[in-house]
C-alpha positions in Angstrom: 72.7 32.4 24.4 73.9 31.2 27.8 72.9 33.3 30.8 74.4 33.3 34.4 72.4 32.0 37.3 73.3 32.1 41.0 72.3 28.8 42.7 72.0 28.7 46.5 72.0 25.2 48.0 70.8 24.9 51.6 72.4 21.8 53.2 70.8 19.6 55.9 71.8 20.1 59.6 73.2 17.8 60.7 74.7 16.3 57.6 73.5 12.7 57.2 76.1 9.9 56.8 75.0 9.3 53.3 75.6 12.9 52.4 79.1 12.8 53.8 79.9 9.6 52.0 78.7 11.2 48.7 81.0 14.3 49.0 83.9 12.8 46.9 81.6 11.9 44.0 79.9 15.3 44.2 83.3 17.0 44.0 84.1 15.0 40.8 80.8 16.2 39.3 81.6 19.8 40.2 85.0 19.5 38.6 83.6 17.9 35.4 80.9 20.6 35.1 83.5 23.3 35.6 85.7 21.8 32.9 82.6 21.7 30.6 82.0 25.4 31.5 78.6 24.7 32.9 79.8 26.0 36.3 81.7 29.2 36.6 82.0 29.2 40.4 81.4 26.8 43.3 81.8 27.6 47.0 80.9 25.9 50.3 80.3 27.9 53.5 82.8 27.3 56.3 79.9 26.1 58.6 78.8 23.7 55.9 75.3 25.2 55.9 75.1 26.1 52.3 76.8 26.2 48.9 76.8 28.7 46.1 77.3 28.1 42.4 77.2 30.2 39.2 75.7 28.1 36.5 75.7 29.0 32.8 72.4 27.9 31.1 69.8 29.0 28.5 67.0 29.0 31.2 66.1 28.1 34.7 65.0 24.7 33.4 68.5 24.3 32.0 70.0 25.1 35.4 67.8 22.5 37.0 68.9 20.0 34.4 72.6 20.7 35.2 72.4 20.7 39.0 70.3 17.4 38.8 73.7 15.8 38.0 75.0 16.4 41.5 74.8 13.2 43.5 73.9 15.1 46.6 71.1 17.1 45.1 68.5 15.0 46.9 69.7 16.3 50.2 69.6 20.0 49.2 67.0 22.8 49.0 67.7 25.0 46.0 67.2 28.6 45.1 67.9 30.0 41.7 68.4 33.7 40.7 69.3 34.9 37.2 72.1 37.4 37.3 72.1 40.7 35.4 75.9 40.9 35.6 78.8 38.6 36.5 82.4 39.8 36.5 85.1 37.2 36.7 88.9 37.5 36.2 90.2 36.6 32.7 92.5 33.6 33.1 95.2 33.1 30.6 97.4 30.1 30.4 101.0 30.7 31.5 103.6 30.0 28.8 105.5 26.8 28.9 109.2 27.3 28.4 109.9 23.6 27.8 
């Protein structure tokens, strides 16, 4: 059974040029992992000091396997915390009248 984990990514300061250049590819990876329902949530702090994600996995090792897909992971320090509860809105598709 998949469990929820909060992942905190600490970003380097200042952001290296290689990090900035890799942001578009990292965003594509985030979008792909969200569409595959491995990620439930992803956010970046306004000051670009850290990111947060909620990852669905069987274990902490599974989380590490998923986040290893981020192209920018080599620049980040990572903390992982299993969540006892995660409440998210239920999203339902809107009807198409076409």
